[in-house]
N, C-alpha and C positions, 0 to 999 in steps of 0.2 A: 659362749656358744648361743645363748639365747638371742642376742641381737641379730646374729647371722640367721638363725632359724626364723625370726620374725621378718627379716628382709626377704627370705625365701618365700614365706607364706604370702606376704604382700605382693611379691612378684607374680606368684601363681594366681592369686585372686585378680590382679590387674590383667593378666593374660587371659583369664577366663572371661573377664568382663568385656575385653576387646573382641574376643572370638567366640564367646559363648552364645547362649540363646538370645540374650538382649541384643547383641551385635547383629545376629541373624535377623531379628525382628526389625532393627533399625535399617539394615540393608534392604529388607523387603519393603519397608515403608518408602525408602528412597527410590527403589525401583518402581513402585506404584506412582510416586510423584513424577518421576521422569517419564513414565508411560503416559500419564495424564497430560503433562506438558507437551510431549510429542503430538498427542492427539489434538490438543488445543492449538498448537502451531499449525498443524495440517488443516484444521477447520478454519482458522483465520486466513490461511493462504487460499483455501477454496473460496471463502467469502469474498476475498479481494478480487480473485479472478472473475467471479460472477459479477461483482460490482463494476469492474472495468468493462465488461460486456454490456452492462446496463448503461454506463456512460456513453459507449458507442451508440447504443440504441437511442438514448436521449438526444445526442447530437444529430443523429440521422433524422429524428422527428422534427428538427428545426424549432422545437418548443423551448424558449428561453427558461421558463420555470422548471421544466424537467431537467435541464442542464444545471441550473442554479441550485437545485436540491442537493447536488453533490459538492457544493462550494461552502466551506465553513465561513461564518460571519467574520472571523479574524484572519481570513485567507490573505496570503501575500505570495507573489510569484516573481520569479526572475524570468522574463520572457525576452529572448533574443538580447540578453545582456542588460535589460532595463528592469528596474523594480516596478511592479504593478500591484496596487493594493486592491482590496475587496471592491470598493466603490467603482474604481476604473474597470475592473473585471466585469462587474454587473452591467455597467454602461456598454462595454464592448459586446457582451453577449446579447443584451437586449436590442442594441442598434444593428447588429450584424445578422444574426440568425434569421429574422423575419424577411430579410431582403434576398435570401438565397433561394435558388431553385432546388438545389440538392447539396447535401454534405455527406460524403462517404468516408467516415473515419475507419481506420484499421490499426489495431494495436498488435504488435508482434514482439517477439523476443522478450516476453514479460518475465521479470524476476520479482519475487515477493520476499521481502525480509520482514519477518514478524518480530517486532520489538517487545510487545507484550499483548495481552488479550484484547486491548483496545487501541493499539498503535501498530501501524505497518508502514513500511517504505516500499514503494514500487518503482521499478525502472522498466522502461520499454522503449521501443522504436515505434513512432507513429508514422503512418502513411495516409495522408488525407487527400481527398479529391473534392474540391469545392467548386460548385457551379453557381454563378450569379444569375440574377433575373434575366439578363440578356443572353444567357447561354455560354458565357465565357467561363472556361474551366481552368483552375489553377491546381496543380499537383504539388504537394509539399511533403517533406519527410523530416524527421529529426528525432533526437533523443529527448526523453522526458522522465523526470524523477518526481515522484509525489509522496508527500507525507500524509498518511491517512489517519484520522482519529475517529473512533466510534463514539458517537454522542447520542444519547437517547435512542440507542439501538440502531442508528443509521451511520454508515461510513461516509465521512466528508473529507475533502481535501483541505488541509490547513496550510500547506506550502507546496509549491511546484516550481520546477525549473525546466523550461523547454526552449529549444532552439529550432527554428524553422529554416529549412533549405529548399529552394525550388527544385522540383524534378524537371518541370518544363511549364511553359505558359502556352496553352493551346486555346485558340479562339474557335469555338464551335458555332457561335451564333452570329 
């Protein structure tokens, strides 16, 4: 009878351990961690949305350095089916933005996927209106996906995939 009694006592102690005050404490700790994680995810998502609006403003300013501040030094992109590295991106931005009369970017249908406190993936539909120095306007739209990394407190794009489709070509000038 003693082994049976011993097994019963062990079973009761195990049950209490799983459902007793220690388990309640563990559940409370886990609930606090989950709540902190949810808050952290919402904060990162909000930061990303603000950062995307700052990218729009930088592009609108036609200031290459303002735009390049959002591009990570190890950046790579697939643009319209072609791989473009950091150096080519810098050259494209520095040679194009100063020649424009206006650049009106609009990011819509933004989704933010928080991967961790310093990494996020965004998808969006961009709608751009670009006017060159002669007044010719090109309207484009397309999907864009970006991998963002927070480095030294700043969000930067490490990878992007964008496709550009013309809405129409309008000659205003």
